[in-house]
C-alpha positions, 0 to 999 in steps of 0.5 A: 519512454517514461519508466514505470514507478513502484508505489510501496503502499501501507494498507491499514489506515491508508487503503482501509480505515484503520482497525486493531489486529484483534478486530480484523476477523470480526469487522468489515474492511472499509475502503478509503475511496480516494486510495482506491482511485489513486491505486486504480489509476496507477495500476491502469497506467502500468505502474507496480503496486506493492502493498505493505503491512504489519499484519502477521503472516497468518492473516494473509488469506484473510487480507487477500480476501479483503483486497479482493472484495474491495477490488484493490489492485496490486502486484505483490503483498509484503506481510509482517513488516515492523510497526515503527517508521519505514525507510525507502532507500534507493540509489540515484542514477548520476546520468538522470536528475531527480530523486529516486526515493520518494516518501509520503506521510498521510494522516491515518484514515484520510486516504491518498 
């Protein structure tokens, strides 16, 4: 049986077209279709989706509303992370070959 995967996915510039913080409440979130399809497929396969964002905690309700309106599936939402580089650090099982920490860098607003 294949183990389920966990996807950590940034929101702005990856799921939604990038916007500046100060415009979130005055502009509509535009969903990047390829990212929505990617997330829906992984969700349907039973994988875990953890959305991450530098958006401050006080924008949580607004962010949840935008994700809901965009029909974006996810399991958890982590707010307030730093805007600098993000590192994924994980151990490797000595009995199972292959890397367990995988990273993808995407060009902003191109989708997954």
